[in-house]
C-alpha positions as CSV (number, residue, x, y, z in Angstrom):
1,M,21.9,-29.6,26.2
2,F,19.2,-27.5,24.6
3,A,16.6,-30.3,25.1
4,Y,17.7,-30.5,28.8
5,Y,17.2,-26.8,29.3
6,A,13.8,-27.0,27.6
7,R,12.7,-29.7,30.0
8,L,13.9,-27.6,32.9
9,A,11.8,-24.7,31.5
10,V,8.7,-26.9,31.3
11,R,9.2,-27.9,35.0
12,S,9.6,-24.3,35.9
13,F,6.3,-23.4,34.1
14,R,4.5,-26.1,36.0
15,R,5.8,-24.9,39.4
16,N,4.8,-21.2,38.7
17,K,1.7,-21.5,36.5
18,V,0.2,-18.1,37.4
19,L,3.5,-16.2,36.9
20,T,4.1,-18.0,33.6
21,A,0.6,-17.2,32.4
22,L,1.0,-13.5,33.2
23,M,4.2,-13.4,31.1
24,V,2.6,-15.3,28.2
25,V,-0.4,-13.0,28.2
26,A,1.8,-9.9,28.4
27,I,3.8,-10.9,25.4
28,A,0.7,-12.1,23.5
29,L,-1.1,-8.8,24.0
30,G,2.0,-6.8,22.8
31,I,2.6,-9.0,19.8
32,G,-1.1,-9.1,18.9
33,A,-1.5,-5.3,19.0
34,S,1.8,-4.6,17.2
35,M,1.3,-7.2,14.5
36,T,-2.2,-5.9,13.7
37,T,-1.1,-2.4,13.2
38,L,2.2,-3.4,11.5
39,T,0.3,-5.5,9.0
40,V,-2.1,-2.7,8.1
41,F,0.8,-0.3,7.7
42,H,2.7,-2.9,5.6
43,V,-0.2,-3.4,3.1
44,L,-0.8,0.3,2.8
45,S,2.8,1.4,2.4
46,G,3.9,-1.3,0.0
47,D,5.2,-0.7,-3.5
48,P,2.2,-1.3,-5.9
49,I,4.4,-1.9,-8.9
50,P,7.8,-2.9,-7.6
51,D,9.4,-4.0,-10.9
52,K,8.8,-0.5,-12.4
53,S,8.1,2.0,-9.7
54,D,11.5,3.7,-10.3
55,R,10.7,4.1,-14.0
56,L,7.2,5.6,-13.7
57,F,6.9,9.3,-13.0
58,Y,3.9,11.5,-12.4
59,V,4.1,14.8,-14.3
60,Q,2.9,18.2,-13.0
61,V,3.0,21.7,-14.7
62,D,1.3,24.8,-13.5
63,P,-1.1,26.6,-15.9
64,R,-2.8,28.8,-13.4
65,P,-3.1,32.6,-13.7
66,R,-0.6,34.9,-11.9
67,S,-3.0,36.0,-9.2
68,G,-2.4,34.2,-5.9
69,Y,1.1,33.0,-7.0
70,L,3.5,32.2,-4.2
71,T,7.1,31.3,-4.8
72,G,7.9,27.7,-4.1
73,E,4.3,26.5,-3.9
74,E,3.3,23.2,-5.5
75,P,2.0,23.2,-9.1
76,E,-1.4,21.8,-10.0
77,T,-1.6,18.1,-9.2
78,Q,-3.4,17.4,-12.5
79,M,-3.3,18.7,-16.1
80,T,-5.5,20.4,-18.5
81,R,-6.6,18.4,-21.5
82,F,-4.7,20.7,-23.8
83,D,-1.3,20.2,-22.0
84,A,-1.8,16.5,-21.6
85,E,-2.6,15.9,-25.3
86,T,0.4,18.1,-26.3
87,L,2.8,16.2,-24.1
88,L,1.3,12.9,-25.3
89,R,1.7,14.0,-28.9
90,E,5.4,15.1,-28.4
91,K,6.3,11.7,-26.9
92,R,9.4,12.6,-25.0
93,G,9.3,9.5,-22.8
94,E,9.6,5.9,-23.6
95,R,5.9,5.6,-22.9
96,Q,3.3,8.1,-21.7
97,A,-0.3,8.0,-20.7
98,M,-3.1,10.5,-19.9
99,M,-6.1,9.4,-18.0
100,S,-9.1,10.1,-15.9
101,A,-11.7,8.1,-14.0
102,G,-15.3,7.8,-15.0
103,D,-18.4,5.8,-14.6
104,V,-21.0,4.5,-16.9
105,T,-24.2,2.4,-17.0
106,V,-23.9,-0.9,-18.8
107,E,-27.1,-2.1,-20.5
108,P,-26.9,-5.9,-21.0
109,E,-28.5,-7.0,-24.3
110,G,-30.4,-10.3,-24.5
111,S,-30.0,-11.0,-20.8
112,T,-32.0,-11.1,-17.6
113,L,-29.5,-8.7,-16.1
114,K,-30.7,-5.2,-15.3
115,P,-28.6,-2.1,-16.3
116,F,-25.9,-1.5,-13.7
117,N,-23.2,1.1,-13.0
118,I,-19.5,0.4,-13.1
119,D,-16.3,2.5,-12.5
120,T,-14.2,3.1,-15.6
121,R,-11.0,4.6,-16.8
122,W,-10.5,6.8,-19.8
123,T,-6.9,6.6,-20.9
124,S,-4.5,6.3,-23.8
125,A,-2.9,3.2,-25.4
126,D,0.4,3.1,-23.4
127,F,-1.5,2.7,-20.2
128,F,-1.5,-1.1,-20.5
129,P,2.3,-1.7,-21.1
130,M,3.3,1.1,-18.7
131,F,1.4,-0.4,-15.8
132,N,1.9,-4.1,-16.6
133,V,-1.8,-4.8,-17.1
134,P,-2.2,-8.5,-17.8
135,M,-4.6,-9.6,-20.6
136,L,-6.8,-12.7,-20.4
137,Y,-8.2,-12.4,-23.9
138,G,-7.5,-10.2,-26.9
139,R,-5.3,-7.0,-26.7
140,A,-5.3,-3.4,-25.7
141,W,-6.0,-0.7,-28.2
142,T,-3.3,1.1,-30.1
143,A,-2.2,4.7,-30.6
144,S,-4.0,4.7,-33.9
145,D,-7.2,3.8,-32.0
146,D,-6.7,6.8,-29.8
147,D,-6.3,9.1,-32.8
148,G,-9.3,7.6,-34.6
149,R,-11.5,7.7,-31.5
150,A,-12.2,4.0,-32.0
151,R,-15.3,2.8,-30.2
152,V,-13.5,0.0,-28.4
153,V,-13.3,-1.1,-24.8
154,V,-11.2,-3.5,-22.6
155,L,-13.2,-5.2,-19.9
156,S,-12.1,-6.5,-16.5
157,K,-12.3,-10.2,-15.8
158,V,-15.1,-9.5,-13.3
159,I,-17.4,-7.7,-15.7
160,N,-16.6,-10.2,-18.5
161,D,-17.7,-13.0,-16.2
162,K,-20.9,-11.1,-15.4
163,L,-21.8,-10.3,-19.0
164,F,-20.4,-13.2,-21.0
165,Q,-20.0,-16.0,-18.3
166,G,-16.2,-15.8,-18.6
167,A,-16.1,-16.7,-22.3
168,D,-13.8,-15.0,-24.8
169,S,-15.8,-11.9,-25.6
170,V,-13.4,-10.3,-28.1
171,G,-15.5,-8.9,-31.0
172,R,-18.7,-8.8,-29.0
173,Q,-20.6,-5.6,-28.4
174,V,-21.3,-3.9,-25.1
175,R,-23.9,-1.2,-24.8
176,V,-22.7,1.6,-22.5
177,D,-24.8,4.8,-21.8
178,G,-26.7,4.2,-25.0
179,H,-23.6,3.5,-27.2
180,S,-22.5,0.2,-28.7
181,L,-18.8,-0.5,-28.2
182,R,-16.7,-3.4,-29.4
183,V,-14.7,-5.5,-26.9
184,I,-11.1,-5.9,-28.1
185,G,-9.7,-7.3,-24.9
186,V,-10.3,-8.6,-21.4
187,M,-7.9,-7.9,-18.6
188,D,-6.9,-10.7,-16.2
189,T,-7.2,-10.0,-12.5
190,W,-5.4,-6.6,-11.9
191,N,-6.1,-4.1,-9.2
192,P,-2.9,-2.5,-7.7
193,E,-3.2,-1.2,-4.2
194,P,-2.9,1.7,-3.5
195,H,-4.6,3.0,-6.6
196,F,-1.4,5.0,-7.3
197,F,-2.0,6.1,-10.9
198,D,-5.1,8.1,-9.8
199,L,-5.4,9.1,-6.2
200,T,-8.2,11.6,-6.8
201,V,-10.8,8.9,-6.6
202,G,-9.5,7.2,-3.4
203,N,-6.3,5.4,-2.5
204,Y,-7.7,1.9,-1.9
205,G,-10.6,-0.3,-2.8
206,R,-11.6,1.1,-6.3
207,E,-12.1,-1.5,-9.0
208,E,-12.4,-0.2,-12.6
209,D,-14.2,-2.6,-14.8
210,L,-14.0,-0.9,-18.2
211,M,-11.2,0.9,-20.1
212,M,-11.8,3.1,-23.1
213,P,-9.7,5.5,-25.1
214,L,-10.0,8.9,-23.5
215,S,-10.4,10.5,-27.0
216,T,-13.5,8.2,-27.5
217,A,-14.9,9.0,-24.1
218,M,-14.7,12.7,-24.8
219,D,-16.1,12.2,-28.3
220,L,-19.1,10.5,-26.8
221,K,-19.5,13.2,-24.1
222,F,-18.8,10.9,-21.2
223,G,-18.0,12.7,-18.0
224,S,-15.1,12.3,-15.7
225,N,-14.8,11.6,-12.0
226,G,-12.3,12.9,-9.4
227,N,-11.1,16.3,-8.7
228,M,-11.4,19.2,-11.2
229,N,-10.0,22.7,-10.7
230,C,-11.2,25.4,-13.2
231,F,-9.1,28.5,-12.6
232,R,-10.8,30.9,-15.1
233,D,-14.4,31.8,-15.3
234,G,-16.3,30.0,-18.0
235,A,-15.2,27.0,-20.1
236,P,-15.8,26.9,-23.9
237,D,-19.4,25.9,-24.5
238,D,-19.7,25.4,-20.7
239,D,-17.8,22.1,-21.2
240,S,-15.0,21.8,-18.6
241,N,-13.7,18.7,-20.4
242,S,-13.1,20.4,-23.7
243,I,-9.7,20.7,-25.2
244,N,-9.3,24.5,-24.4
245,A,-11.0,24.5,-21.1
246,P,-8.9,26.2,-18.3
247,C,-9.5,23.2,-16.0
248,T,-7.1,20.6,-14.6
249,W,-8.6,17.1,-14.3
250,I,-6.3,14.7,-16.2
251,Q,-3.5,12.6,-14.6
252,Y,-0.4,12.2,-16.7
253,W,2.3,9.5,-16.3
254,V,5.5,9.0,-18.2
255,E,7.9,6.0,-18.3
256,L,11.6,6.9,-18.3
257,D,15.0,5.5,-17.6
258,P,15.7,7.1,-14.1
259,S,18.9,8.5,-15.6
260,K,16.9,10.6,-18.1
261,A,14.5,12.0,-15.5
262,E,16.4,15.3,-15.2
263,D,16.4,15.7,-19.0
264,Y,12.6,15.3,-19.0
265,R,12.3,17.8,-16.1
266,R,14.1,20.3,-18.2
267,Y,11.8,19.5,-21.1
268,L,8.8,20.4,-18.9
269,V,10.5,23.7,-17.9
270,N,11.0,24.5,-21.6
271,Y,7.4,23.6,-22.3
272,S,6.2,25.9,-19.6
273,D,8.3,28.7,-20.9
274,Q,6.9,28.2,-24.4
275,Q,3.3,28.2,-23.1
276,R,4.0,31.4,-21.1
277,A,5.5,33.0,-24.2
278,A,2.3,32.0,-26.1
279,G,0.2,33.6,-23.4
280,R,-1.4,30.5,-22.0
281,F,0.7,30.3,-18.8
282,E,1.2,33.3,-16.6
283,R,3.4,31.9,-13.8
284,P,7.1,31.2,-13.9
285,A,7.9,27.6,-14.8
286,N,6.9,25.4,-11.9
287,V,7.1,21.6,-12.6
288,R,7.4,18.4,-10.7
289,L,8.4,14.9,-11.7
290,R,7.9,12.3,-9.0
291,S,8.4,8.5,-9.1
292,V,5.6,6.2,-7.9
293,M,6.8,6.0,-4.3
294,E,7.6,9.7,-4.1
295,W,4.1,10.4,-5.4
296,L,2.6,8.2,-2.8
297,T,4.6,9.7,0.0
298,F,3.7,13.2,-1.2
299,N,0.0,12.4,-1.1
300,N,0.2,10.6,2.3
301,A,-1.2,7.4,0.9
302,V,-0.8,5.8,4.3
303,P,-3.4,7.5,6.6
304,S,-2.0,9.4,9.5
305,D,-4.2,7.5,12.0
306,V,-2.6,4.2,10.8
307,R,0.9,5.6,11.5
308,L,-0.2,6.8,14.9
309,Q,-1.8,3.4,15.8
310,M,1.4,1.6,14.7
311,W,3.6,3.7,17.0
312,L,1.1,3.4,19.9
313,A,1.0,-0.4,19.4
314,L,4.8,-0.6,19.4
315,G,4.9,1.5,22.5
316,F,2.4,-0.9,24.1
317,L,4.7,-3.8,23.1
318,G,7.5,-2.0,24.9
319,V,5.4,-1.7,28.0
320,C,4.6,-5.4,27.8
321,L,8.2,-6.3,27.5
322,V,9.2,-4.2,30.5
323,N,6.5,-6.0,32.6
324,T,7.8,-9.3,31.3
325,V,11.4,-8.4,32.3
326,G,10.1,-7.6,35.8
327,L,8.3,-10.9,36.1
328,L,11.3,-12.9,34.8
329,L,13.6,-11.1,37.3
330,A,11.3,-12.0,40.1
331,K,11.1,-15.6,38.9
332,F,14.8,-16.2,38.4
333,L,16.0,-14.4,41.5
334,R,13.5,-16.4,43.6
335,R,15.3,-19.5,42.4
336,S,18.7,-18.2,43.6
337,G,19.1,-21.1,45.9
338,E,18.6,-23.6,43.1
339,I,20.9,-21.7,40.8
340,G,23.6,-21.6,43.6
341,V,23.4,-25.4,44.0
342,R,23.8,-25.8,40.2
343,R,26.8,-23.5,40.2
344,A,28.3,-25.4,43.1
345,L,27.9,-28.7,41.2
346,G,29.9,-27.3,38.3
347,A,27.6,-25.4,36.1
348,S,29.3,-22.4,34.5
349,R,27.8,-18.9,34.4
350,G,27.3,-19.3,30.7
351,Q,25.3,-22.4,31.2
352,I,23.1,-20.7,33.8
353,F,22.6,-17.8,31.4
354,L,21.7,-20.1,28.5
355,Q,19.2,-22.0,30.7
356,C,17.4,-18.8,31.7
357,L,17.5,-17.5,28.2
358,V,15.9,-20.7,26.9
359,E,13.2,-20.5,29.5
360,A,12.5,-16.9,28.5
361,G,12.5,-17.9,24.8
362,A,9.9,-20.6,25.5
363,V,7.7,-18.1,27.2
364,G,8.0,-15.8,24.2
365,V,7.2,-18.6,21.7
366,V,4.0,-19.5,23.5
367,G,3.1,-15.9,23.9
368,G,4.0,-15.2,20.3
369,V,1.7,-18.0,19.0
370,L,-1.1,-16.7,21.1
371,G,-0.2,-13.2,19.9
372,I,-0.5,-14.2,16.2
373,G,-4.0,-15.5,17.0
374,L,-4.9,-12.2,18.6
375,A,-3.4,-10.4,15.5
376,L,-5.7,-12.4,13.2
377,L,-8.7,-11.4,15.4
378,G,-7.5,-7.8,15.2
379,L,-7.2,-7.9,11.4
380,Y,-10.7,-9.4,11.2
381,A,-11.9,-6.5,13.2
382,V,-10.1,-4.0,10.9
383,R,-11.9,-5.7,7.9
384,Q,-15.2,-4.9,9.4
385,Q,-14.4,-1.2,9.6
386,P,-16.0,1.3,7.0
387,V,-12.7,2.3,5.5
388,D,-11.5,1.9,1.9
389,Y,-8.5,-0.2,2.9
390,A,-10.4,-2.6,5.2
391,K,-10.4,-5.6,2.8
392,L,-6.6,-5.4,2.5
393,A,-6.0,-6.3,6.1
394,H,-4.6,-9.8,5.8
395,L,-1.6,-11.4,7.4
396,D,0.6,-12.6,4.5
397,G,3.6,-14.9,4.6
398,S,6.1,-12.1,5.0
399,M,4.3,-10.6,8.0
400,L,3.9,-14.1,9.5
401,L,7.6,-14.5,9.4
402,L,8.1,-11.0,10.8
403,S,5.7,-11.9,13.7
404,L,7.7,-15.0,14.5
405,G,11.0,-13.1,14.3
406,L,9.5,-10.2,16.5
407,T,8.4,-12.8,19.0
408,L,11.8,-14.4,19.3
409,L,13.5,-11.0,19.5
410,A,11.1,-9.7,22.1
411,S,11.4,-12.8,24.3
412,I,15.2,-12.8,24.1
413,A,15.3,-9.1,24.8
414,A,13.0,-9.5,27.8
415,G,15.0,-12.5,29.1
416,F,18.5,-11.0,28.6
417,L,18.7,-8.9,31.8
418,P,17.0,-11.5,34.1
419,A,19.3,-14.2,32.7
420,W,22.3,-11.9,33.3
421,R,21.3,-11.2,36.8
422,A,20.7,-14.9,37.5
423,M,24.2,-15.9,36.3
424,Q,25.7,-13.5,38.8
425,V,24.4,-15.5,41.7
426,T,27.3,-16.4,44.1
427,P,27.1,-20.1,45.0
428,A,28.8,-19.7,48.4
429,I,26.4,-17.1,49.7
430,Q,23.4,-19.1,48.6
431,L,24.7,-22.3,50.1
432,K,25.4,-20.6,53.5
433,S,21.8,-19.2,53.5
434,Q,20.2,-22.6,53.0
């Protein structure tokens, strides 16, 4: 029976080519616009570390002076080096990592390559197991390497390919800003989007090609990138990265069982109280502990213009469906005589309804396929834009399935009312009017 209805739909399309084309184009435009914006929203709002996002928490305490204090305001988004090193040393979580972004100049030795700059991350040993960093060669450094300010680095696969042609470079030396450092590991491809563990250097598109113990980076006087807030005049020796500098510039993450998050929050309150008693903190305890997705939501990781475009595109899809409903109504009711004859020959209302719904669904499928093509063109256009998330705009398998499902749903929704009206045609009235 379905095949029979499909053949009837094809015949109807041939008889009303212009009307059919208008419906196909309307659905295609709606699907194309909505899937372009939905895909961008999907890739930007996804969970960057789904197997652990509920176990990783971003830590905030507030070391600022009393002046300017407002009850209920947010604490500093980053930590001072003193506080980060103290929390790291006390190890109240399963794992903990302090970190900051940086950049260095790599000076290739015995190579035709010229010196070049790369983005880096200064961090502590637990960074690698906390964030599931895959290793291609060697290993990450240990806590003892942190304590000993070991001159070791972990390279990305990209930089290892560039410097060592992809060979196992463990044990080799890399010259960075005039210092020779030993390679102890090479990361496999790893670049979570958004860049959730440090949003101060951009949410998307940053690739960090060298990892080094933060203690080593500070010992070698390497600078840091990202935001820095110094809330008292003058840092010791004019060094805002020093241990006692009143400057927040370090990101701090802790891994916990979610059931222990409240205990850790109380620990942070107690820590703040102790620091206030010691004269370092002046404000009442003000702490935050947010999971990965809570941290991304707080920082509006999905740009507001992307959200607006998504809602506008969905609204446009709604307008296209309304137009399609009108065209289908006109088409079906113009065939009232044909429908009356079929009813007189024994077709039930349900059969008429199903026939019209199959026809509407066929229009939707054709429009949906064309709409997916338009979505691919739209995503290509997004990738040409000068925004940090541009390269992420690709239609993956899940979004392809969603587009097909949205097409089917849209076509059925558009065809439901016209099919319902068509099945209400009274055979006797139509036969008398013939």
